[in-house]
C-alpha positions as a Markdown table, in Angstrom:
| # | Residue | x | y | z |
|---|---|---|---|---|
| 1 | Met | 30.4 | 5.7 | -2.9 |
| 2 | Tyr | 29.1 | 5.1 | 0.6 |
| 3 | Phe | 31.7 | 2.7 | 2.1 |
| 4 | Ile | 33.0 | 4.9 | 4.9 |
| 5 | Ser | 29.6 | 6.3 | 6.1 |
| 6 | Asn | 28.0 | 2.8 | 5.8 |
| 7 | Leu | 31.0 | 1.3 | 7.8 |
| 8 | Lys | 30.5 | 3.7 | 10.6 |
| 9 | Phe | 26.7 | 3.3 | 10.5 |
| 10 | Leu | 26.7 | -0.4 | 10.5 |
| 11 | Arg | 29.2 | -0.7 | 13.3 |
| 12 | Lys | 27.2 | 1.6 | 15.5 |
| 13 | Arg | 24.0 | -0.1 | 14.5 |
| 14 | Lys | 25.3 | -3.3 | 15.8 |
| 15 | Lys | 26.7 | -1.6 | 18.8 |
| 16 | Lys | 30.2 | -2.7 | 18.2 |
| 17 | Thr | 33.5 | -0.9 | 19.0 |
| 18 | Gln | 36.2 | -0.8 | 16.5 |
| 19 | Asp | 38.1 | -3.2 | 18.7 |
| 20 | Asp | 35.2 | -5.6 | 18.5 |
| 21 | Val | 35.1 | -5.5 | 14.6 |
| 22 | Ala | 38.9 | -5.6 | 14.2 |
| 23 | Thr | 39.3 | -8.5 | 16.5 |
| 24 | Thr | 36.7 | -10.6 | 14.7 |
| 25 | Leu | 38.2 | -9.8 | 11.3 |
| 26 | Asn | 41.9 | -10.3 | 12.5 |
| 27 | Met | 43.0 | -6.8 | 11.8 |
| 28 | Thr | 44.2 | -4.0 | 14.1 |
| 29 | Arg | 42.0 | -1.4 | 15.5 |
| 30 | Ser | 44.2 | 1.3 | 14.0 |
| 31 | Thr | 43.6 | -0.2 | 10.7 |
| 32 | Leu | 39.8 | -0.1 | 11.0 |
| 33 | Asn | 40.1 | 3.4 | 12.3 |
| 34 | Asn | 42.0 | 4.4 | 9.1 |
| 35 | Tyr | 39.3 | 2.9 | 7.0 |
| 36 | Glu | 36.6 | 4.9 | 8.8 |
| 37 | Asn | 38.7 | 8.1 | 8.6 |
| 38 | Glu | 39.5 | 7.7 | 5.0 |
| 39 | Ile | 43.2 | 7.5 | 5.6 |
| 40 | Cys | 43.5 | 4.3 | 3.6 |
| 41 | Ser | 41.2 | 1.9 | 1.7 |
| 42 | Pro | 40.6 | -1.7 | 2.2 |
| 43 | Ser | 41.7 | -4.4 | -0.2 |
| 44 | Ile | 39.0 | -6.4 | -2.0 |
| 45 | Ser | 39.4 | -9.3 | 0.4 |
| 46 | Val | 38.9 | -7.1 | 3.4 |
| 47 | Leu | 35.9 | -5.4 | 1.8 |
| 48 | Val | 34.3 | -8.8 | 1.2 |
| 49 | Ala | 35.0 | -9.7 | 4.9 |
| 50 | Leu | 33.4 | -6.5 | 6.1 |
| 51 | Ala | 30.4 | -7.1 | 3.9 |
| 52 | Asp | 30.0 | -10.7 | 5.2 |
| 53 | Tyr | 30.4 | -9.5 | 8.7 |
| 54 | Phe | 27.5 | -7.1 | 8.4 |
| 55 | His | 25.4 | -9.5 | 6.2 |
| 56 | Ile | 25.1 | -7.4 | 3.1 |
| 57 | Ser | 26.3 | -7.5 | -0.4 |
| 58 | Val | 29.5 | -5.6 | -1.5 |
| 59 | Asp | 27.5 | -3.6 | -4.0 |
| 60 | Thr | 25.1 | -2.5 | -1.3 |
| 61 | Phe | 28.0 | -1.5 | 1.0 |
| 62 | Leu | 29.4 | 0.6 | -1.7 |
| 63 | Arg | 26.5 | 2.1 | -3.5 |
| 64 | Val | 23.5 | 2.5 | -1.1 |
| 65 | Asp | 23.3 | 5.1 | 1.6 |
| 66 | Leu | 22.1 | 2.8 | 4.3 |
| 67 | Ser | 21.3 | 5.8 | 6.6 |
| 68 | Leu | 18.4 | 6.6 | 4.4 |
| 69 | Leu | 16.7 | 3.2 | 4.7 |
| 70 | Asp | 13.9 | 2.7 | 7.4 |
| 71 | Glu | 14.1 | 0.0 | 10.1 |
| 72 | Lys | 12.0 | -2.5 | 8.2 |
| 73 | Gln | 14.3 | -2.3 | 5.1 |
| 74 | Leu | 17.5 | -2.6 | 7.2 |
| 75 | Tyr | 16.1 | -5.6 | 9.0 |
| 76 | Glu | 15.2 | -7.4 | 5.7 |
| 77 | Leu | 18.6 | -6.3 | 4.3 |
| 78 | Glu | 20.4 | -7.9 | 7.1 |
| 79 | His | 18.4 | -11.0 | 7.0 |
| 80 | Gly | 19.1 | -11.9 | 3.4 |
| 81 | Ala | 16.6 | -9.8 | 1.4 |
| 82 | Asp | 19.2 | -7.7 | -0.3 |
| 83 | Val | 16.8 | -6.4 | -2.9 |
| 84 | Tyr | 17.5 | -2.7 | -2.6 |
| 85 | Leu | 20.3 | -2.8 | -5.3 |
| 86 | Arg | 19.6 | -5.9 | -7.4 |
| 87 | Gly | 16.0 | -6.9 | -6.9 |
| 88 | Lys | 16.9 | -10.6 | -7.2 |
| 89 | Ser | 16.1 | -11.8 | -3.6 |
| 90 | Ile | 13.3 | -14.3 | -3.0 |
| 91 | Arg | 10.5 | -12.2 | -1.4 |
| 92 | Val | 7.9 | -13.7 | 1.0 |
| 93 | Leu | 4.5 | -12.1 | 0.0 |
| 94 | Ala | 1.7 | -11.9 | 2.4 |
| 95 | Thr | -1.3 | -13.4 | 0.7 |
| 96 | Thr | -4.6 | -15.1 | 1.2 |
| 97 | Val | -6.4 | -18.2 | -0.2 |
| 98 | Asp | -10.0 | -19.3 | -0.5 |
| 99 | Ser | -11.7 | -22.4 | 0.9 |
| 100 | Arg | -10.3 | -24.6 | -1.9 |
| 101 | Asn | -6.7 | -23.3 | -1.1 |
| 102 | Arg | -6.7 | -21.2 | -4.4 |
| 103 | Glu | -4.9 | -17.8 | -4.4 |
| 104 | Asn | -7.3 | -15.0 | -3.8 |
| 105 | Val | -7.0 | -11.7 | -5.9 |
| 106 | Glu | -7.0 | -9.1 | -3.1 |
| 107 | Leu | -8.5 | -5.6 | -3.8 |
| 108 | Val | -6.7 | -2.5 | -2.7 |
| 109 | Pro | -9.1 | 0.3 | -3.2 |
| 110 | Glu | -8.0 | 4.0 | -3.4 |
| 111 | Lys | -9.0 | 4.7 | 0.3 |
| 112 | Ala | -6.8 | 1.8 | 1.4 |
| 113 | Lys | -3.6 | 2.8 | -0.4 |
| 114 | Ala | -2.0 | 4.6 | 2.7 |
| 115 | Gly | -2.6 | 1.6 | 4.8 |
| 116 | Tyr | -1.2 | -0.7 | 2.2 |
| 117 | Leu | 2.1 | 1.1 | 2.2 |
| 118 | Asn | 2.4 | 0.3 | 6.0 |
| 119 | Gly | 0.7 | -3.1 | 5.8 |
| 120 | Tyr | 1.7 | -4.7 | 2.5 |
| 121 | Ala | 4.0 | -7.3 | 4.4 |
| 122 | Asp | 1.6 | -7.9 | 7.3 |
| 123 | Pro | -0.5 | -11.0 | 6.9 |
| 124 | Glu | -3.2 | -9.7 | 9.2 |
| 125 | Tyr | -3.6 | -6.4 | 7.2 |
| 126 | Ile | -3.8 | -8.4 | 3.9 |
| 127 | Ala | -6.3 | -10.7 | 5.4 |
| 128 | Glu | -8.7 | -7.8 | 5.9 |
| 129 | Leu | -8.8 | -6.7 | 2.3 |
| 130 | Ala | -11.8 | -7.7 | 0.0 |
| 131 | Val | -11.0 | -10.7 | -2.3 |
| 132 | Phe | -12.4 | -12.2 | -5.4 |
| 133 | Gln | -11.5 | -14.8 | -8.1 |
| 134 | Leu | -10.8 | -14.4 | -11.8 |
| 135 | Pro | -11.0 | -17.9 | -13.4 |
| 136 | Phe | -9.1 | -16.9 | -16.5 |
| 137 | Leu | -5.9 | -16.0 | -14.6 |
| 138 | Ser | -3.2 | -18.6 | -14.0 |
| 139 | Glu | -3.4 | -20.6 | -10.8 |
| 140 | Glu | 0.5 | -20.8 | -10.8 |
| 141 | Lys | 0.9 | -17.0 | -10.4 |
| 142 | Lys | -0.1 | -14.4 | -7.8 |
| 143 | Tyr | -2.3 | -11.5 | -8.6 |
| 144 | Arg | -3.6 | -8.4 | -6.8 |
| 145 | Thr | -5.8 | -5.6 | -7.9 |
| 146 | Phe | -5.4 | -1.9 | -7.3 |
| 147 | Gln | -7.7 | 1.1 | -7.8 |
| 148 | Ile | -5.8 | 3.9 | -9.5 |
| 149 | Asn | -6.5 | 7.6 | -9.5 |
| 150 | Gly | -5.7 | 10.6 | -11.8 |
| 151 | Asp | -5.2 | 11.0 | -15.5 |
| 152 | Ser | -1.5 | 10.2 | -15.8 |
| 153 | Met | -2.2 | 6.9 | -17.4 |
| 154 | Leu | -5.0 | 7.7 | -19.8 |
| 155 | Pro | -6.6 | 5.9 | -21.7 |
| 156 | Ile | -7.0 | 3.8 | -18.5 |
| 157 | Pro | -9.5 | 6.1 | -16.7 |
| 158 | Asp | -9.4 | 7.5 | -13.3 |
| 159 | Gly | -10.8 | 5.1 | -10.7 |
| 160 | Ser | -10.1 | 2.0 | -12.7 |
| 161 | Trp | -9.2 | -1.3 | -11.1 |
| 162 | Val | -5.8 | -2.5 | -12.4 |
| 163 | Thr | -4.7 | -6.1 | -11.8 |
| 164 | Gly | -1.1 | -7.0 | -11.7 |
| 165 | Glu | 1.0 | -10.3 | -11.5 |
| 166 | Phe | 3.5 | -10.3 | -8.7 |
| 167 | Val | 7.1 | -9.9 | -9.8 |
| 168 | Gln | 9.6 | -11.6 | -7.5 |
| 169 | Asp | 12.8 | -10.8 | -9.4 |
| 170 | Trp | 12.9 | -7.1 | -10.2 |
| 171 | Ser | 15.8 | -7.6 | -12.6 |
| 172 | Leu | 13.3 | -9.3 | -14.9 |
| 173 | Ile | 11.1 | -6.3 | -15.2 |
| 174 | Lys | 10.7 | -5.6 | -19.0 |
| 175 | Asn | 11.1 | -2.3 | -20.8 |
| 176 | Asp | 8.2 | -0.5 | -22.1 |
| 177 | Arg | 5.6 | -2.7 | -20.1 |
| 178 | Leu | 3.1 | -1.3 | -17.5 |
| 179 | Tyr | 3.7 | -2.1 | -13.9 |
| 180 | Ile | 2.2 | -1.1 | -10.6 |
| 181 | Ile | 5.1 | -0.3 | -8.3 |
| 182 | Leu | 4.8 | 0.1 | -4.4 |
| 183 | Thr | 7.4 | 2.8 | -3.6 |
| 184 | Leu | 8.9 | 3.8 | -0.3 |
| 185 | Asn | 8.0 | 7.6 | -0.5 |
| 186 | Asp | 5.2 | 7.8 | -3.0 |
| 187 | Gly | 3.1 | 4.7 | -2.2 |
| 188 | Leu | 1.5 | 3.0 | -5.2 |
| 189 | Val | 2.3 | 4.2 | -8.7 |
| 190 | Phe | 1.1 | 2.8 | -12.0 |
| 191 | Lys | 3.6 | 3.6 | -14.9 |
| 192 | Gln | 5.3 | 2.3 | -18.1 |
| 193 | Val | 8.8 | 1.2 | -17.0 |
| 194 | Thr | 12.2 | 1.2 | -18.4 |
| 195 | Asn | 14.4 | -1.2 | -16.4 |
| 196 | Glu | 17.9 | 0.4 | -15.6 |
| 197 | Ile | 18.6 | -1.7 | -12.5 |
| 198 | Glu | 21.6 | -3.5 | -13.9 |
| 199 | Val | 23.3 | -0.3 | -15.1 |
| 200 | Ser | 22.2 | 2.4 | -12.6 |
| 201 | Gln | 20.2 | 0.7 | -9.9 |
| 202 | Arg | 17.0 | 2.4 | -10.9 |
| 203 | Leu | 13.8 | 2.3 | -12.9 |
| 204 | Lys | 12.5 | 5.0 | -15.3 |
| 205 | Leu | 8.8 | 5.5 | -14.7 |
| 206 | Ile | 6.9 | 7.0 | -17.7 |
| 207 | Ser | 3.2 | 8.1 | -17.8 |
| 208 | Ile | 1.3 | 7.3 | -20.8 |
| 209 | Asn | -0.1 | 10.7 | -20.7 |
| 210 | Pro | 2.5 | 12.9 | -22.2 |
| 211 | Val | 1.6 | 15.9 | -20.0 |
| 212 | Tyr | 3.6 | 14.1 | -17.1 |
| 213 | Glu | 7.3 | 14.0 | -17.2 |
| 214 | Pro | 9.3 | 10.7 | -16.8 |
| 215 | Tyr | 11.1 | 10.3 | -13.5 |
| 216 | Tyr | 13.6 | 7.9 | -12.0 |
| 217 | Leu | 13.0 | 5.6 | -9.0 |
| 218 | Pro | 16.0 | 4.2 | -7.1 |
| 219 | Val | 15.7 | 0.5 | -6.6 |
| 220 | His | 16.1 | 0.9 | -2.9 |
| 221 | Asp | 12.9 | 2.8 | -2.9 |
| 222 | Ile | 10.9 | -0.2 | -4.4 |
| 223 | Leu | 8.8 | -2.3 | -2.1 |
| 224 | Glu | 6.8 | -4.4 | -4.6 |
| 225 | Ala | 6.4 | -4.7 | -8.3 |
| 226 | Trp | 3.2 | -6.1 | -10.1 |
| 227 | Lys | 3.2 | -6.6 | -14.0 |
| 228 | Phe | 0.0 | -5.2 | -15.5 |
| 229 | Val | -2.4 | -7.8 | -16.7 |
| 230 | His | -5.8 | -6.1 | -17.3 |
| 231 | Phe | -8.0 | -3.4 | -16.0 |
| 232 | Ile | -11.7 | -3.1 | -15.1 |
| 233 | Ser | -13.6 | 0.3 | -15.5 |
| 234 | Thr | -17.0 | 1.7 | -15.8 |
| 235 | Glu | -15.8 | 4.0 | -18.5 |
| 236 | Ile | -14.9 | 3.3 | -22.0 |
| 237 | Pro | -11.6 | 4.9 | -23.1 |
| 238 | Glu | -11.8 | 7.3 | -26.0 |
| 239 | Gln | -10.9 | 5.6 | -29.4 |
| 240 | Ser | -7.8 | 7.8 | -29.8 |
| 241 | His | -6.4 | 6.4 | -26.7 |
| 242 | Phe | -6.4 | 2.7 | -27.7 |
| 243 | Asp | -3.3 | 3.0 | -29.7 |
| 244 | Gln | -1.3 | 4.1 | -26.8 |
| 245 | Ile | -1.6 | 0.6 | -25.1 |
| 246 | Gly | -1.8 | -1.4 | -28.2 |
| 247 | Asn | 1.9 | -2.4 | -28.2 |
| 248 | Ser | 1.8 | -3.5 | -24.6 |
| 249 | Leu | -1.3 | -5.7 | -25.2 |
| 250 | Ala | 0.2 | -7.1 | -28.4 |
| 251 | Glu | 3.3 | -8.1 | -26.5 |
| 252 | Met | 1.3 | -9.8 | -23.9 |
| 253 | Arg | -0.7 | -11.8 | -26.4 |
| 254 | Lys | 2.6 | -12.8 | -27.9 |
| 255 | Glu | 3.9 | -14.0 | -24.6 |
| 256 | Ile | 0.8 | -16.0 | -23.9 |
| 257 | Gly | 1.0 | -17.6 | -27.3 |
| 258 | Glu | 4.6 | -18.7 | -26.7 |
| 259 | Ile | 3.7 | -20.1 | -23.4 |
| 260 | Arg | 0.9 | -22.2 | -24.9 |
| 261 | Lys | 3.2 | -23.5 | -27.5 |
| 262 | Lys | 5.7 | -24.6 | -24.9 |
| 263 | Ile | 2.8 | -26.4 | -22.9 |
| 264 | Glu | 1.6 | -28.1 | -26.1 |
| 265 | Arg | 5.0 | -29.6 | -27.0 |
C-alpha cells in the first residue's frame, strides 16, 4: 500500500502545508501529521475525503506509487483520466480525418516508434503521420497501423504492418487475443494478452513464439491499447505457423457474425 508516501507526495505536489489540508478537511494538523508518520490510520470516510481532495480514486491512492508516474500521467490522473489502475476512463485520442470527414488509418513505421511514444497524444504529431483508407473497416471505429519488428510474434513476419482497433476501456481487453500496446517504458509492443486488471492491475503479455517468456505489464504503464484486426506483409508465413493464430481469427469471425445478426434483426 502506498497511502502514506502518496499522501506526502500529493500534498507537496500541490504545495500545501499540513495546516492547509487539515483545515480544508476539517481535521487537526496533528491528525494529518499522524497519518503521514504512520502513527494512526484514517477511517474510510477520511480516506475518501483525501482522495476527493487530490482528485484521484481511493484505489489509486492505495495501490499505485504515484512518485513513479511522469508529469503527463500525473496531469491526466488529476484531471479525471484515472486509467492507471482500472483503464475505464474515457480517453481523448488524437486522430485525423480525410476530406470527407472519414477517420484515417494512420501509419506508424518502425522508424517513427520512438517519436510516437512522446507524441501519441499530440494532434500535431499525429497529423504528420502518413495515412490511408481501408474500405472494409467499420466507419464507427478507430484504427491505426503499426510496423512491427523482430520474431517474437511469428508467424506474423518481421516488418509486417499490423492494424489495430482502438480500445477505450482497458477492462474490456479479452483474454488470448492479440493487441498492440503502447507502454510507458518499452514503447510499442505486439502481444497476446491475458487481462488481469480486475484482480491484480496488470496485463500478462505473451509472445506467440515460445522462445520468448511471458511477462507482466502494470496497468499504470499502459498508454494505449489497440485490438489486432489484420496484418499486411510482403512475406508469406510458413504453413506450420498458421495454426498458432487460427484460434484468434476464428474468434474474430465469430464476433463479426454475431454483430451482423444483431444488425439484421
